[in-house]
C-alpha angles and dihedrals in degrees: 000000000000119000116267114268137190096286094048116123120194116216119202109174130144088210102083096189092052091047091055091050089050090051091055093049092048092050089051088055090051095254124132110235120205119193108221121231105226089222093040133099125285116261114287132197123012110348122175096207145324122241115205128187142166116000090350090075088076089063096056092092091063090045091052089053090057096040107023096176099043114117112239122201113200120205118219093355101135129260097307103026126231119321100253116163120224124036131016120310117181131181118241110206127225134261089049116251120198092214094056093044091051091047094050093047090050088050090051090053091050090047092056091049092047091048090055093048105034122019126187099210122215144056101222119127094256092052093046089051091052091049091052092051091049092053092047096052102033096087093053131073090228118141111252127205115199115197132183145105121304113279097024094117104261094152090050088057091048092051091047091052089052094047092051094048132086086255093065093112091053128075125291105208120187126193129178105221092193095054096057122074112250093242091057100039095081091056091046092053102037104019126228141245125244110279094013089132140350109302095020094124093158139021116270131207114228129219093259090060093044090053095048109148091006139066130299113204112204103196120196091011089168090072094059116116120248092245091054091046089060092053093046092050091054091053092049091050100043100029092225137089143186128232115241106271094021132099095197116103120225120203116229133202102194133141113223123219113174131186137190142168090207126101095248097186088056090046089052091050090049092050093245097113128038114250094213091053091047092055091045091055099036096067092119113017123198119186118203112216119232116247094253089062092056100046094146088067092059098093091050092046091049091049092051094045093047088053091048095053100032104034114196091357093069091094090071092056116108128176116205115237090241091055091047090052090055092047091050094049095048117104095226099210088182092047119195092352091056091046091051091051090051093050091048089052093049091048089058099041097040111019093172140019130044123324109226134183089267090062094057121092120251094253089064095046097041102018131108116312125223114255112275093235090056097047091052097056101088104024099151098041094044095043090058096039093051090062093058127093132178093270101050103033094096091048091051093049090046092054091049091050092048092051092051092050091050091051092049093048091050091049091049094047090241096306104141097200092053092046089051090055090050090052093043093235133117118270093240090052091052092048090054092050092047088056092044093054094034092235112175 
């Protein structure tokens, strides 16, 4: 059999007749279905998605451990599908509909491309909640309002929404509304005709035209002037605009994703932001958590940033537990952006060896602390995670896995099949791990 390729779909369903029907539908859609042997190996190579049904749904947790970013389609699993942490898990309704199957496989393809381009790092509950919201809204043209402190990654969320949408092959056009003077913002958004004002020596294409068919990201929308808010609201309502100096309307097909660090409800109450525009933008809100509320993601973020700034040398990076404690307790007013700047600085000053408290700047050691109620939320997970670095993470996870296997084997009196059921893994997988760890 040929090796799996990018249009391969694994089918793992205890209902043989349904699995055969699914194979036929996949072949019609130019996908290559592979029926999984329940005692066989997990999918290898490039796989578009895995379809699970019947009793096989219970095994998706183990599959997600092996392939955390692989899209899983669950047959007859309710409206939302099983609660499986990690990557995307979508319900596939019965009876099978070709249109839904095609739509979900297209979404899986977009997800893999988005994961390669823009990755929202972390597995904490707040980050998982944001990922779920992104997946829910991506397929719709609904306006999205992303809120959160500066540096939390709001533009990353906007780009991921675009990449997962049907507009992924069209432009993603960002504009920072707070960085452009109010008198120039209208021209930036809508463009202008030659001679529209002093200095307009040629016609200019605005961001709405550049984003046609795609997504327009209005960053720091809370800093937009009231006059400009009125003009933007009209465009959102009528789906057309006029260039500055022109009286000819241009239709626009643009999805709007806006972001702000401001408290927009307060700005509305203070008369600084139009209420009707707020409601028009806030159709689907997504709030980005500050870094101090996702402390358990810190080791993974550090690992990724060290790799980004040090390349292949990141494996030699070690952060002393005392330094990690200080990083975890810090308030991080600049959030991920501030963390990235710190890692870049450390990569220059100390390209190898262990990072200790003495290597951290004073603002980290003596700066603002995270609120006590926030730092106490994940004590066990964070306490263990803070001891990990890039070089010993696999060893730590391996020791945990070995201890769990030993406990299961003791509870099952050495019967491998029974221990596999206790661990919710396949028997062949457990046999391989027993051999790997030389467990008698």
